[in-house]
N, C-alpha and C positions, 0 to 999 in steps of 0.2 A: 951853269946850274942855278945860280941865284936868280937868273932872269926867268928861268922856267917856273920856278916856284912862285915868283911874283905874278907871272901871267896866269897861273892857276888860281890864285886868289882873286884876281880880277874877274875871271869867268864865273866863279862861284858867287861872287857878289852880284853880278849882273843877272844871274838866274833868280836869285832871291828877290831882286828888285822887280823883275818882270812878274813873278808870282804874286807879290804883294799888290801890284797894280790891278790884277784881275779878280780879287776877292769881292769887289763890289757886285759882281755878277750873281753871287750866291744870295746876297741880300735882295737884289732886284727880282730874282726868280721866286724867292719866298713871298715877296710882296705881291707879285702877279698871281701866285697860287691863292693867297688869301683873298684877293679881290675877286677872283673867279668864284671862290666858294661863297663870298658875300653876295654876289650877283645872283648866284643860283638860289640862295635862300630867299632873297628878295623876290625873285621870279615865282618861286613856289608859293610864297605868301600872297602874292598878287593874284594868283589863279585859284582861289579857294572855292570849293563846291558849296554853294549857299545852302542847299537842302541838307547836306551832311553837317554843316556848321550849325544850322538851326536845331537839328536833331541832337547833336552833341550838347548844345546849350540847354535844351529841355531836359536831357538826361542828367546833366550835372545839377540843374536846379532841383530836380526831383530827388536826386541822391543826397543832396545837402539840406533838404527841407525837413528832415527828421521823419518822413513818412516811408512806408514800405512800398517798393515798386510792385505793380500788379502781378508780375511774374515771379516775385520773390519766393512764394511758397512752393513753386514747382521744383526748387532745388532739392527739397526733402523727399520728393516722390521718386519711386523707382523709375529708371529709364530717363531721368532728367539729363544725364550726361550725354545720352544719345541725341538729344534734341538741342544740345548746347553748341552745335556747329554753326548756327546762324550768327551773323555778324551783329554786334550791338548797334552799329550805325544804321542797319537796315530796318530797325524797329522804331516806329514813331511812338515813343513813350510819353504819355500824358501825365503831368503832375497831378497828384491827388489834392483836391481842394477840400480843406476841412470844413465840417458843418458848423456854422456859427449859430449863435442863439437866435438870430433873426430867421435864418433858413429853417432851423428846427421848429420854431413856432409856426412858420408858414406851412411846413409839411404836416404838422399836427393839426392845424386848423383845416387843411384840405382833406385829410383823412377823416376828421370828425364830421365835416360837411358831407363827404361821400357816404359815411355810415348812416348819418341822419336821413339822407335822401333815400338810401336803400331801405331803411326801416319804414319810412313814410310810404314808399311804393308797396312794400310788403303788406303794410296795414291796410292800404287802400284796396288792394286786389284780394279777392276771396281766395282762401286756401283750397288745395285739392280736396281735402275732406269736406269742406263746406259746399263745394260745387257738386260733389257726389251726393251729399245729403239733399241738396236742392233737387237734383235729378230724381233721386229715389222718392222724394215727397211728391213730385209731379206725377210719377208713374203710379204711386199708391193712390192718390186722389182720383185719377182717371179710372183705375181698376175698381176702386170702391164704388164709384158712381155707376159703372157698368154693371157690377154685381147687384146693386140695389134695384136698378131699372129692369133687370132680367130675372129677378127672383132668386139670385144666388147668394144673398147677403148672409144667410145662415150657414152656407157651405164654403164660403171663401173668406179668409182672414188675411190681412196684410199687416206687416210690422217692419219697422226699420231698426235693425239690430247692429251689433258690432261687426258681424260678418257680412252684412249687406241688407238688401231688401228681401224679406221672406214672404212668399206667397203660399199660404197653406190652403190646400183644397181637400176637403173630406171626400172620401171615395164613395161612400154609400149613396145609392140613388142618384149619382152624378157622373162619376168617372167609370167605375167598374162594378160588375155584379159580384156577389160573394164568392170568393175563391177563384176569381177569374182575373186575367190581365188584358182583356180586350176592351177597348174604349166603347162606351155607349154613345148612341147618336146624340144624346143631350149634351155631351161634353165638348163636341166639336166647336160650337160657337164660342164657348168660354176659352178653350185653349187657343183658338184662332185669335181672339182679342189679346190674350196674354202674349202670344208670339209677336204681334205688332208692337206692343208696348216694350217688350224686351229689346227690340231693335232700336229704341230711342237711346239705349246705352250700349252701342255696338262694340265698345272696347272692353266691356266687363264680362268675365266668365259667368257661366250659368251652370249650377249643379242641381240636378233633379234627384230628390231623395225619396225612396219608397219606404213606408212604415206600415206595420200591421199591429194587431193586438196580440195577446199572449196565448190565444186559443190555438192549439196545434192543428196543422193541416197535413193530411196524408192522402195525396191524390196521385194519379199516374203521371201527371204533368209536373206538379210541384210537390216534391216529397217533404218540404218544410217551408216555414215562413220566410226563410232566407231567399229561396228561389222565387217565391211569389212577390216579395217586395222588390227584388232586383228586376224581375220581369215587368212589373208595373212602371218602375222608373224608366226602364228602357223603352217601353211603349210610348210614354209621354215625350221622351227625348226624340224618338223617331217622328212623332207627329209635329212637334214644333220645328224640327229641322226641315221637314217638308213644307213648312209654311214660312220660310224666309229667314230663320235664325241660322247663322253659320254653324255647321257641325263642329268646327274647331273650337267654338266657345263652350261646347256642351260636354257634360259628364253625367253618368247615371250611377247612383249608389243605392244599395239595398241595406237597410238597417234592421229588418225583421221587427221584433218587438223590443229592441234594446233602447230605444229613445222615446218612451211614452211621455205624453203631455197631460195625461189624466190617469186616474186609477182604473186598472183592469178588473176591479172587483164589481163594477156596475156595468150595465149594458150601455148607458150613456157615455161612460168613460172609455169603454172599448170602441165605441163608434167614433169618438174623437181621435183615438190612437190610429185608427185605420185612415191613413191620409197620404197625400203626396205633397211634398214641399219643394217649391221652385225657388231657389236662392240666387238672386242677382248679386254676385259677390263684389265686394270692394276691391279696387285695384291695390290699395294699401290697406291690408286688413288690420294693421296696427293702430289705425285712427279710430277714435270713438265717434259715434254719431252725435 
């Protein structure tokens, strides 16, 4: 019995001795695992994506520079979360460069120089109003010379006004007979010359205005001065449109006796009020001559 007990103790002691001899394997396995992890980390660091690294570097530089990123304000806008799925590394963010005193002075001098150049160019070139006035003056001089040379000086008046070039033609013994709207044979040469001069300003509208005195008219064709003044203006419009003036530029207006230029109490005043005015209008009527 005592021998069996002793043998048992020896067996248990041998098992513990064998178990203690194999514990170094655990330490060795832990060391191998750590080495493998270290090599994996070193390998991942050695294969860095250069473009992403540069982008990350720029992003960090911009973030810690104290400036706001270009897309920072989009966070406060509705729907910004729907567009936030883009990866930050896929955006090439440029750092904001602050404006220094030197760059500010350079920009200011450049803008000042550009403004001065523009002002000098504007001062050198004539304005639209000046060009129109020069054109109207040329037409006025040519028409005045024609009227003097053909005996129409007392019947034709020209003036440059705010609304444009006004050609005033008295109707008596030149354009129409009393109470009629049919052109006389004497008027064709004058209206033909006027038509040619109007085409020198092809972009300007032309309004033909008929005017009468305050003497009432009651005829089968013209029951009042309104119909007579409008018919006379329309007759002149039809003539100059047939002699080269574009119909799209023309309008006919009848004013009857509402716009007198002289007193209707005298025969001479009434004769001046019986007239047709051909107005070569300004493109910009707000400009003064």
